[in-house]
N, C-alpha and C positions, 0 to 999 in steps of 0.2 A: 476466347471467353473462359474465365476461371470456373471450375466446377469442383465438386467434392471428390471426384475420382479422375484426376488428370492423368495419372500414370497407369493406364489400363494394362500395358505389357507387364508392369511391375506386379499388378494384382495377379495376372496369370501365373507368373513365376512363383509368387508366394503360395497360391492355392495348390499349385503342382508340387512344390517342394515340401510344404508342411502338412497339407491335407491330402496329398496324392489325388487331387481332383482337378478336372478341367473346368475352367470358367470361361465362357465364350465372350468375345468382344461384342457381338450383338446384344447379349444379355447385359453386359456392363454398360453399353451405350444407353439402353433403355432405362435401367435403374438410375444411372448417373443423371440423366436428363430430368427424371421425375423427382428424385431425392433433392437435387440441387434447387429445383423450382420450389419445392415444399419448404426447404430451409430458407430460401430468400423471402418467401411470403411471410414467414414467421419473424425474421429479424428486421425486415423492411429496410435493408441496406445492401450494398454490394459486398462481395467477398473480398477479404484482404489478401488472400493467397496463403494464409496460415491454416485455414480450415481444411480438414481432410478426414476421410473415413479409413479405418483400418481394423484388422481382426483383433479380437480379445486374446489375452495371453493363453487361455486354456484351449484355444483353437478348436471350438466345437464344430461338428458337422451340421450342414443345413438339415432342417426338418421339412419334409415334403407332405403337403396335405392340401385341402381346399384353400387354406391360407398357409403358405410356406414361410419359414422364418430362418434367420441366422443372426446370432448376437454380433454386435459390432461396437466400436467406439468411434465417437466423433471428436476430433481435436478442434478446439476453438482457442483464440489467443489467451483466454484466461484459465484454461485447464482442459480436462478430458471428461466427456460425458458418456456414461454407459447407455447404450441404446440397442434396439433390435430392428433390423430391416425385415419387413414383411412384404409378400407379393401374392397376388391372386389374379385369376383371369376372368374376363366377362363370359367367355365361352364355356368355362368349366374345365378347361385343360389345366393340368398341373405342370407347370414349367420347371425344368431343372436348370441349374446354373450353367451347365455345359451345353445346353441346346443352342443350335445355330439358327434354326428357322423360327426366330422370334418375331411375333407380330406385336409391335409396340403399342398399337391401338387397342390390342386385346389385353395387354398386361398392365396391371395397376400395382405400383410399388410405393411404399410409404414407411415412415418411422412408426412402429407399432405402439411404443410406450412413451409417447411424446409429452413432455411437460413444457408447453409453449411459454408459460410465464417465466419459468426458470431460464430457458434458452434465450428468451428475449432480454432478460436482465443481464445474463452473462455476456452476451454480445455487445451490450452497451457499457460494460465496465471498462475502465481504463486499463491499458496494457501494463502500465507500471503503477502499482498501488500497494498498500500495506498488506491487504488480505488476500490478494491474488498474485501468483507468480507462476511461471511456466512449469507444468508437470505436477503441480500440487493442487488438490481440490479443497475448497473450504469445508466440504462435508467431513473430510478427514479430521480437521481441527475441531469441528463441532462435535463429532463423534467421540473424540478423546476427552473432551471437556465433560461430557456426561459420564463416560466410563471412569475417568480418573477422579473427578471431583463431585459427581452426582449433581451437576448443574446442567439442566436441560436447556439447550439453545437451538435456535433455528438458523439454518443457513440464510434464509430470507432476511432475517433481522440484521445479520452482519453484512449481507450484500448491500442493504440500505445504508449502513454505516461506512462502507468502504471508501467511497469517493469523498464524502465530507471529511473523514479523519485523515485521509491521504493529503488533501489540500491543507487541512489544519496543521499537519505535521510539517509540511514544506514551508508554510508561512511563518510558523512559530520557531522553527529551527534554522531556516535558510538552507536546508539540505534537501536536495532533490531525491525523491524516492526512486530506487532502482532495485536490481535483483539482489543487492547486498543489504537491503533494508526491508524487513518484513516482520509481520506479526507471526509468532510461532505458537503461541498458546493463549487460550482464554481461561482465566483462573479465578478462584475466589480472591477477595470477598465480593459478593454481590449485594448491593444495597438498593432497596426499592423505595421510591418516594417521588416527590415532585421533581427533584433532580435525582435520577438513578445512576448507578455506576457499577462497573464490573472490572476485574483486573485483566490486564494483558501483559504479555512479554514481547518486547520488540528486540529483534536480532539486527545488529549493525556490524557488518564485516565479521569479526571473530568473537564478538561478545554480545550477551543479551542482558536486558535489564527490565524491571517492572515499570508499568505505567498504568494509568486508569482511563477507561473509556466512560465518558459521562453523556447523558442524554436527558432531554425533557421535551414535552410536546407543546406545540403551539395552541392546541385545542384544550389543554388541561387534562387530557386523558393520561393515565399512567400505563406505560407499556413495559413488558418484561422481555428478556432476551429470547424467550421461547415463542413469542408471538409470531404468527405467520400471516395474519389477515389484517393489514392496516396499510395506510397510505404513507409511503416513505417521506413524502413532503411534509407530513405533520410533525416529524421529529427533527430536532436540532442536536447534532452530535459534536463533541469536542474531546480533547485529550488533556489530562492533568498529569503532573509528576514527570513531565518530559525532562530529559537530562542532555541538553544540547552540547554542553562541554564534553561529556563522556562520549557522545556520538562522534564529535569532531576529533576527539583523541583517537578513537578507533579508526576513523577514516584516514587520519594522518599517520597511522602506524607505518604505512608502507610508502610514505612520501618523504623525499629528502628535505623539502621545504614545507612545513605546516601551512595550511591555508585557512583563511576566514571564509565563511560562506557569503561574503559580500565585499564590495570594494568601495573605498572612499577616495575622493579626488580633492586636490588643492588644499591639503592640510597645511597649517602653518607650523607644524612640528614633524619630526621624524617618528613614524610609528613602526615598531617592530613587534610582531606577534610570534613568539616561539611556541607557545601552547596556551590554550584556554582550558582550565580544569576547574573543578568545584572550588578548591581553595586557590583563587586567582590572585597572583601577586604582580604588582606593577612598580617599576622604578621610573620616576618622572624627574628629569633634569630641568631645573628652573632657569628661566631667563634671568639676566642680571637684574632687571628692575623688579623681579618678583621674589628675590631672596628675602626671607623673614616675613613673608606674607602667607606662610603656609596655613595659618589658622583660618584666614579669610577664604582661601582656596578650598580647604577641606570642608568648610561650612557650606560652600556652594555645591560641592560634590554630594555631601550628605543630604542636602535639601533636594537635589535632583533625584537621589535614590528614593527618598521618602515619597516624593510626588509620583515617581514611576510605580512604586508599590501600591499607593492609594488608587491610582487609575486602573491598575490591573485587578485589584480587589473588587472594585465596583463592577467589573466585567467577569466575575467568577474566576479570577486569576488567569484570565485569558492569555496574558503575556508573561506569566510566572511572577515570582517575587524574589528579591534579594534578601538573604537571611541576615547578614550583618556586614558592616564595613568599618575598617579602622585604618587611619592614616597617621604618619609620624615622620618627623625630619630625621635624616641620617645623622648619627652621632659624630661621624668623622667628616662628613661633607655637607656643608651648610646649603648647598644648592641641589641636594638630592632628596626628593620626597618619596616616601614609600606608601603604597596603598594596598591593603589586603582586603579582598572581598570574598565572602562566601556567597557564591552566585545563586545558590538554591536552585530554582527552577527556571531562571530567565534564559533567554536565548539570544540570537543575533540582534534582535530588535533593541535590546538593552544596550549592547556594546556599540551598536551603530550610533545610538543617541548619546551615549557616554563619550565616545570619541569626538562627536560633533560638539559636545559641551566643552571638551578640552580645547577644541579649535576656537570656540567663542571666548574662552577665558584668555587666550593668547598669552599663556603664562609659561609654556614649556618649550625647551629646545628639542627634547625627545621624550618618548614614552615607550618603555619596553615591557611587554607582557610575558610572564612565564607561569 
């Protein structure tokens, strides 16, 4: 059975080497059993094997009294929580950590400064998400926001936003969130209203860029980023100003063959994608029967872009918008059509539908994207 203190011999070595104290296996067995059960009661789920207890960096000595204590840290998949282990006896005996004659029925051990709501929320957070990653606590980011920008924020508010915006990011960009993709800062400007927003910076591989976290309530209430007492389910979160092309460029920096975040099958033309960037350029070789029909084809493409933008605008730019597009026939090759698109804030959804439109037009031998 997994517990919070699986390596008891390791604990004995650490206490001996760094605190010059003996900690007995009987004592460890008692506190391990009770602390693990308390933790399981809080999170209401099984351990993953990633949870564990360990000493804090300052290596403080235990304090003995009617209630004895020692500071600890508990590692959970989403970060590290500072805590304090406390123990006391029913009989009035003051147990020391090195005692071997431990009566577990007499000893009561527990987490002294327990924030059950926080622990429960943290253990339900996804392992891979924008606001949580191994070894970093959200409180650190929130604290720096207040210190650097005088913007008071609550960890609870952003814990509520974490899963929705992680899902939104993946659906909007087609890029799976991992340890190379994370929110590093919460920044101004903060705008309060029926639809509120605050700035974020997202880090992708070796580069960071700004984006906007937006929210509104289903009940009509207006919430601020510093609120701590509300139902997460009342809020709808989404992101604006995403830059999927830039993110894919960063991800593809170390790949021999750049990749799209989606696959298309059974196209009636050869599709080559070397790079998708903000100023996206396409070279489209026309089939024989389509030469001199470039005006008709471009009108179909422009109409598709207008419809895409209109649909996204109706949903608060949920799918981003294309800023502009311009097509023209090559001066030296009558069968080569050029298309330049400022892709603005659109992501893979736009390109997936655009490439399917090209398939429906059945007008091209090949399309090359640079």
